[in-house]
MOPAC internal coordinates of N, CA, C and O (Angstrom, degrees):
PM7 1SCF
backbone

  N    0.0000 0     0.00 0     0.00 0    0    0    0
  C    1.4291 1     0.00 0     0.00 0    1    0    0
  C    1.5240 1   107.60 1     0.00 0    2    1    0
  O    1.2310 1   120.60 1   -55.09 1    3    2    1
  N    1.3015 1   116.45 1   124.91 1    3    2    1
  C    1.4547 1   122.06 1  -177.47 1    5    3    2
  C    1.5179 1   110.55 1   -96.98 1    6    5    3
  O    1.2310 1   120.41 1   -33.56 1    7    6    5
  N    1.3190 1   116.81 1   146.44 1    7    6    5
  C    1.4596 1   122.08 1   174.73 1    9    7    6
  C    1.5271 1   108.83 1   -83.54 1   10    9    7
  O    1.2310 1   119.86 1   -32.78 1   11   10    9
  N    1.3227 1   117.88 1   147.22 1   11   10    9
  C    1.4684 1   120.39 1  -178.35 1   13   11   10
  C    1.5273 1   113.31 1   -80.16 1   14   13   11
  O    1.2310 1   119.34 1  -159.17 1   15   14   13
  N    1.3320 1   118.87 1    20.83 1   15   14   13
  C    1.4539 1   121.83 1   179.96 1   17   15   14
  C    1.5244 1   109.19 1  -149.55 1   18   17   15
  O    1.2310 1   121.11 1   -22.38 1   19   18   17
  N    1.3135 1   115.48 1   157.62 1   19   18   17
  C    1.4722 1   120.84 1   178.56 1   21   19   18
  C    1.5203 1   109.03 1  -106.04 1   22   21   19
  O    1.2310 1   120.48 1   -83.64 1   23   22   21
  N    1.3037 1   116.69 1    96.36 1   23   22   21
  C    1.4572 1   121.74 1  -179.91 1   25   23   22
  C    1.5209 1   108.17 1  -155.61 1   26   25   23
  O    1.2310 1   120.69 1   -33.09 1   27   26   25
  N    1.3228 1   116.28 1   146.91 1   27   26   25
  C    1.4616 1   119.57 1   179.02 1   29   27   26
  C    1.5214 1   112.51 1   -97.72 1   30   29   27
  O    1.2310 1   119.92 1   171.42 1   31   30   29
  N    1.3448 1   117.76 1    -8.58 1   31   30   29
  C    1.4602 1   121.65 1   177.89 1   33   31   30
  C    1.5237 1   109.02 1  -134.19 1   34   33   31
  O    1.2310 1   121.09 1   -10.12 1   35   34   33
  N    1.3236 1   115.52 1   169.88 1   35   34   33
  C    1.4616 1   121.28 1   178.41 1   37   35   34
  C    1.5284 1   111.86 1   -86.49 1   38   37   35
  O    1.2310 1   119.57 1   178.53 1   39   38   37
  N    1.3164 1   118.43 1    -1.47 1   39   38   37
  C    1.4685 1   121.55 1   179.41 1   41   39   38
  C    1.5263 1   110.03 1   -64.44 1   42   41   39
  O    1.2310 1   120.54 1   -51.23 1   43   42   41
  N    1.3088 1   116.57 1   128.77 1   43   42   41
  C    1.4560 1   121.58 1   177.38 1   45   43   42
  C    1.5118 1   114.97 1    84.84 1   46   45   43
  O    1.2310 1   119.55 1   175.41 1   47   46   45
  N    1.3072 1   118.47 1    -4.59 1   47   46   45
  C    1.4668 1   121.19 1   179.02 1   49   47   46
  C    1.5184 1   107.74 1   -94.66 1   50   49   47
  O    1.2310 1   120.82 1   -56.41 1   51   50   49
  N    1.3277 1   116.04 1   123.59 1   51   50   49
  C    1.4630 1   120.19 1  -179.41 1   53   51   50
  C    1.5208 1   109.58 1  -137.81 1   54   53   51
  O    1.2310 1   121.60 1   -12.75 1   55   54   53
  N    1.2963 1   114.55 1   167.25 1   55   54   53
  C    1.4580 1   120.30 1   179.67 1   57   55   54
  C    1.5130 1   111.70 1    87.29 1   58   57   55
  O    1.2310 1   120.89 1    -5.13 1   59   58   57
  N    1.3259 1   115.89 1   174.87 1   59   58   57
  C    1.4614 1   120.11 1  -179.35 1   61   59   58
  C    1.5260 1   111.44 1   -69.04 1   62   61   59
  O    1.2310 1   120.90 1   -36.71 1   63   62   61
  N    1.3126 1   115.88 1   143.29 1   63   62   61
  C    1.4632 1   121.67 1   179.29 1   65   63   62
  C    1.5259 1   107.69 1  -125.98 1   66   65   63
  O    1.2310 1   121.11 1   -56.86 1   67   66   65
  N    1.2970 1   115.47 1   123.14 1   67   66   65
  C    1.4605 1   121.08 1  -179.33 1   69   67   66
  C    1.5207 1   109.05 1   -83.34 1   70   69   67
  O    1.2310 1   120.64 1   -62.21 1   71   70   69
  N    1.3248 1   116.38 1   117.79 1   71   70   69
  C    1.4642 1   120.90 1  -175.31 1   73   71   70
  C    1.5202 1   113.00 1   -74.67 1   74   73   71
  O    1.2310 1   119.43 1   162.02 1   75   74   73
  N    1.3049 1   118.69 1   -17.98 1   75   74   73
  C    1.4557 1   121.02 1  -177.57 1   77   75   74
  C    1.5121 1   114.21 1   -91.44 1   78   77   75
  O    1.2310 1   119.88 1  -168.71 1   79   78   77
  N    1.2922 1   117.83 1    11.29 1   79   78   77
  C    1.4663 1   121.94 1  -177.51 1   81   79   78
  C    1.5204 1   110.90 1   -59.93 1   82   81   79
  O    1.2310 1   120.72 1   -54.60 1   83   82   81
  N    1.3085 1   116.22 1   125.40 1   83   82   81
  C    1.4588 1   121.08 1   176.45 1   85   83   82
  C    1.5216 1   114.28 1    81.38 1   86   85   83
  O    1.2310 1   119.33 1  -174.38 1   87   86   85
  N    1.3101 1   118.88 1     5.62 1   87   86   85
  C    1.4652 1   120.44 1  -178.37 1   89   87   86
  C    1.5251 1   110.30 1   -91.68 1   90   89   87
  O    1.2310 1   121.11 1     0.51 1   91   90   89
  N    1.2847 1   115.48 1  -179.49 1   91   90   89
  C    1.4668 1   121.41 1   179.46 1   93   91   90
  C    1.5314 1   109.16 1  -102.25 1   94   93   91
  O    1.2310 1   120.95 1  -124.66 1   95   94   93
  N    1.3219 1   115.79 1    55.34 1   95   94   93
  C    1.4515 1   118.33 1  -174.90 1   97   95   94
  C    1.5229 1   112.91 1   -66.25 1   98   97   95
  O    1.2310 1   119.58 1   157.09 1   99   98   97
  N    1.3222 1   118.41 1   -22.91 1   99   98   97
  C    1.4629 1   120.48 1   175.93 1  101   99   98
  C    1.5208 1   111.14 1   -61.64 1  102  101   99
  O    1.2310 1   120.72 1   139.91 1  103  102  101
  N    1.3243 1   116.23 1   -40.09 1  103  102  101
  C    1.4649 1   120.91 1   177.31 1  105  103  102
  C    1.5283 1   110.15 1   -63.48 1  106  105  103
  O    1.2310 1   120.26 1   134.95 1  107  106  105
  N    1.3318 1   117.10 1   -45.05 1  107  106  105
  C    1.4630 1   120.48 1   179.32 1  109  107  106
  C    1.5259 1   111.13 1   -63.75 1  110  109  107
  O    1.2310 1   120.39 1   141.66 1  111  110  109
  N    1.3256 1   116.85 1   -38.34 1  111  110  109
  C    1.4626 1   120.52 1   178.44 1  113  111  110
  C    1.5206 1   110.73 1   -62.03 1  114  113  111
  O    1.2310 1   120.34 1   134.14 1  115  114  113
  N    1.3316 1   116.95 1   -45.86 1  115  114  113
  C    1.4645 1   120.32 1   178.43 1  117  115  114
  C    1.5248 1   111.45 1   -63.84 1  118  117  115
  O    1.2310 1   120.30 1   140.76 1  119  118  117
  N    1.3299 1   117.03 1   -39.24 1  119  118  117
  C    1.4581 1   120.93 1   178.47 1  121  119  118
  C    1.5266 1   111.08 1   -63.02 1  122  121  119
  O    1.2310 1   120.38 1   135.75 1  123  122  121
  N    1.3127 1   116.87 1   -44.25 1  123  122  121
  C    1.4674 1   120.69 1  -179.95 1  125  123  122
  C    1.5281 1   110.42 1   -67.29 1  126  125  123
  O    1.2310 1   119.83 1   138.92 1  127  126  125
  N    1.3118 1   117.94 1   -41.08 1  127  126  125
  C    1.4676 1   119.97 1   178.04 1  129  127  126
  C    1.5283 1   110.94 1   -62.99 1  130  129  127
  O    1.2310 1   120.12 1   140.37 1  131  130  129
  N    1.3251 1   117.38 1   -39.63 1  131  130  129
  C    1.4622 1   120.10 1   176.90 1  133  131  130
  C    1.5180 1   111.15 1   -63.62 1  134  133  131
  O    1.2310 1   120.39 1   139.94 1  135  134  133
  N    1.3335 1   116.86 1   -40.06 1  135  134  133
  C    1.4646 1   120.03 1   178.73 1  137  135  134
  C    1.5272 1   111.10 1   -65.84 1  138  137  135
  O    1.2310 1   119.88 1   143.04 1  139  138  137
  N    1.3221 1   117.83 1   -36.96 1  139  138  137
  C    1.4656 1   121.07 1   177.44 1  141  139  138
  C    1.5216 1   110.07 1   -64.92 1  142  141  139
  O    1.2310 1   120.10 1   136.84 1  143  142  141
  N    1.3228 1   117.42 1   -43.16 1  143  142  141
  C    1.4640 1   120.62 1   179.10 1  145  143  142
  C    1.5198 1   110.86 1   -63.96 1  146  145  143
  O    1.2310 1   120.10 1   138.28 1  147  146  145
  N    1.3288 1   117.41 1   -41.72 1  147  146  145
  C    1.4725 1   121.10 1   177.79 1  149  147  146
  C    1.5306 1   109.82 1   -62.30 1  150  149  147
  O    1.2310 1   119.80 1   137.36 1  151  150  149
  N    1.3318 1   118.00 1   -42.64 1  151  150  149
  C    1.4613 1   121.13 1   179.58 1  153  151  150
  C    1.5243 1   110.70 1   -63.81 1  154  153  151
  O    1.2310 1   120.06 1   139.61 1  155  154  153
  N    1.3191 1   117.49 1   -40.39 1  155  154  153
  C    1.4723 1   120.57 1   178.68 1  157  155  154
  C    1.5167 1   110.74 1   -64.90 1  158  157  155
  O    1.2310 1   120.15 1   136.12 1  159  158  157
  N    1.3318 1   117.31 1   -43.88 1  159  158  157
  C    1.4700 1   120.76 1  -178.58 1  161  159  158
  C    1.5302 1   110.54 1   -64.72 1  162  161  159
  O    1.2310 1   120.24 1   132.89 1  163  162  161
  N    1.3496 1   117.15 1   -47.11 1  163  162  161
  C    1.4589 1   119.27 1   179.96 1  165  163  162
  C    1.5273 1   111.70 1   -66.11 1  166  165  163
  O    1.2310 1   120.13 1   142.28 1  167  166  165
  N    1.3232 1   117.36 1   -37.72 1  167  166  165
  C    1.4608 1   120.67 1   176.85 1  169  167  166
  C    1.5167 1   111.68 1   -64.28 1  170  169  167
  O    1.2310 1   120.52 1   137.40 1  171  170  169
  N    1.3206 1   116.62 1   -42.60 1  171  170  169
  C    1.4551 1   120.92 1   178.71 1  173  171  170
  C    1.5257 1   110.65 1   -63.65 1  174  173  171
  O    1.2310 1   120.49 1   136.92 1  175  174  173
  N    1.3432 1   116.67 1   -43.08 1  175  174  173
  C    1.4680 1   119.78 1   179.12 1  177  175  174
  C    1.5197 1   111.33 1   -63.39 1  178  177  175
  O    1.2310 1   120.33 1   138.95 1  179  178  177
  N    1.3285 1   116.98 1   -41.05 1  179  178  177
  C    1.4615 1   120.34 1   179.30 1  181  179  178
  C    1.5276 1   110.79 1   -65.22 1  182  181  179
  O    1.2310 1   120.45 1   134.25 1  183  182  181
  N    1.3239 1   116.74 1   -45.75 1  183  182  181
  C    1.4612 1   119.49 1  -179.71 1  185  183  182
  C    1.5228 1   111.15 1   -64.36 1  186  185  183
  O    1.2310 1   120.01 1   141.40 1  187  186  185
  N    1.3303 1   117.59 1   -38.60 1  187  186  185
  C    1.4601 1   120.78 1   178.21 1  189  187  186
  C    1.5223 1   110.38 1   -63.73 1  190  189  187
  O    1.2310 1   120.57 1   137.35 1  191  190  189
  N    1.3301 1   116.51 1   -42.65 1  191  190  189
  C    1.4648 1   121.11 1   178.21 1  193  191  190
  C    1.5341 1   110.71 1   -64.03 1  194  193  191
  O    1.2310 1   120.40 1   135.43 1  195  194  193
  N    1.3312 1   116.85 1   -44.57 1  195  194  193
  C    1.4657 1   120.85 1  -179.74 1  197  195  194
  C    1.5236 1   110.92 1   -64.83 1  198  197  195
  O    1.2310 1   119.91 1   140.67 1  199  198  197
  N    1.3142 1   117.79 1   -39.33 1  199  198  197
  C    1.4616 1   121.24 1   179.52 1  201  199  198
  C    1.5220 1   110.75 1   -64.97 1  202  201  199
  O    1.2310 1   121.00 1   135.95 1  203  202  201
  N    1.3313 1   115.69 1   -44.05 1  203  202  201
  C    1.4697 1   119.26 1   179.19 1  205  203  202
  C    1.5164 1   111.43 1   -65.88 1  206  205  203
  O    1.2310 1   119.57 1   144.91 1  207  206  205
  N    1.3267 1   118.43 1   -35.09 1  207  206  205
  C    1.4634 1   121.68 1   178.99 1  209  207  206
  C    1.5154 1   111.48 1   -66.21 1  210  209  207
  O    1.2310 1   119.03 1   141.67 1  211  210  209
  N    1.3041 1   119.46 1   -38.33 1  211  210  209
  C    1.4705 1   121.26 1   178.17 1  213  211  210
  C    1.5017 1   111.46 1   -76.42 1  214  213  211
  O    1.2310 1   120.13 1   150.33 1  215  214  213
  N    1.3096 1   117.36 1   -29.67 1  215  214  213
  C    1.4708 1   120.73 1   179.77 1  217  215  214
  C    1.5226 1   110.72 1   -68.28 1  218  217  215
  O    1.2310 1   119.89 1   143.15 1  219  218  217
  N    1.3203 1   117.81 1   -36.85 1  219  218  217
  C    1.4662 1   121.64 1  -179.92 1  221  219  218
  C    1.5155 1   112.51 1   -67.66 1  222  221  219
  O    1.2310 1   120.48 1   145.83 1  223  222  221
  N    1.3490 1   116.69 1   -34.17 1  223  222  221
  C    1.4586 1   120.76 1  -177.51 1  225  223  222
  C    1.5361 1   111.89 1   -71.03 1  226  225  223
  O    1.2310 1   120.10 1   154.65 1  227  226  225
  N    1.3069 1   117.42 1   -25.35 1  227  226  225
  C    1.4723 1   120.40 1  -176.41 1  229  227  226
  C    1.4997 1   112.68 1   -76.31 1  230  229  227
  O    1.2310 1   120.10 1   180.00 1  231  230  229

């Protein structure tokens, strides 16, 4: 990860600094979105299975 400035010390650097500058955050975003979709699908399947299991017992 590269810093958006050429300096060896923090002297004279002010204002907000974005830590993700120059990284592959698009890849991380896609990875996290895929994990969210997987969690939703597995959660939905589990809830559907649990609902059907209680419905049969009644």
